[in-house]
C-alpha positions in Angstrom: 0.0 0.0 0.0 1.4 3.4 -1.0 1.7 6.2 1.6 -0.7 9.1 1.4 0.2 12.8 1.3 -2.3 15.2 2.8 -2.4 18.8 1.7 -4.8 21.6 2.4 -6.2 23.7 -0.5 -5.9 27.4 -0.1 -8.7 29.5 1.3 -10.5 31.9 -1.0 -9.3 35.4 -0.7 -11.5 37.7 1.5 -11.1 40.5 -1.1 -13.0 38.5 -3.8 -16.6 37.4 -3.7 -16.4 33.6 -4.0 -19.2 31.1 -4.5 -18.3 28.8 -1.6 -20.1 25.7 -3.1 -18.0 26.1 -6.3 -14.8 26.6 -4.3 -15.4 23.3 -2.4 -16.3 21.4 -5.5 -13.3 22.6 -7.5 -10.5 22.7 -5.0 -7.5 20.3 -5.1 -8.0 16.9 -3.4 -6.8 16.8 0.2 -5.4 13.3 -0.1 -3.2 12.1 -3.0 -1.4 8.8 -3.5 2.4 8.9 -3.3 4.3 7.0 -6.0 4.9 3.4 -5.0 8.6 3.7 -5.4 8.8 6.7 -3.1 9.7 5.7 0.4 7.4 6.8 3.3 8.8 9.9 5.1 10.4 9.0 8.3 8.5 9.9 11.5 9.9 13.1 13.0 10.7 13.6 16.7 11.0 16.9 18.5 14.2 17.9 20.3 14.3 20.9 22.6 17.6 22.3 23.9 18.7 25.5 25.5 21.5 27.5 23.8 23.4 30.6 24.8 22.0 33.7 23.0 25.3 34.2 21.1 25.2 30.6 19.7 21.5 31.0 18.7 22.3 34.3 16.9 25.3 32.7 15.1 23.1 29.8 13.9 20.3 32.2 12.9 22.7 34.4 10.9 24.2 31.3 9.1 20.8 29.9 8.2 19.6 33.3 6.9 22.8 33.7 4.8 22.2 30.2 3.3 18.5 30.9 2.8 17.3 27.9 4.9 15.5 27.6 8.2 17.5 27.0 11.4 15.8 23.6 11.8 16.9 22.5 8.3 20.5 23.8 8.9 20.8 22.0 12.3 19.1 18.8 10.9 21.7 18.7 8.1 24.6 19.3 10.6 23.3 16.6 12.9 22.8 14.2 10.0 26.4 14.7 8.8 27.7 13.9 12.3 25.3 11.2 13.5 23.4 10.0 10.4 23.7 6.4 9.1 25.5 5.2 12.2 24.0 2.1 13.7 
């Protein structure tokens, strides 16, 4: 059985007058099948840690300079150091 990807359609803009029935009938499906050869995404776990402000600022500046989120930057660094080690 292939995994499922759930996405939410965009809300109609409040500036426009929208026929709600038409919007519901014509919006994108909320559930779409993932290709069978695509692996299921791994379940994520949350990690909370306290950092000194200076370190937080350094990470934030680096992430901004690279155009990524802090979470993505840190995930990549952790994966490089700890990933694929069993």
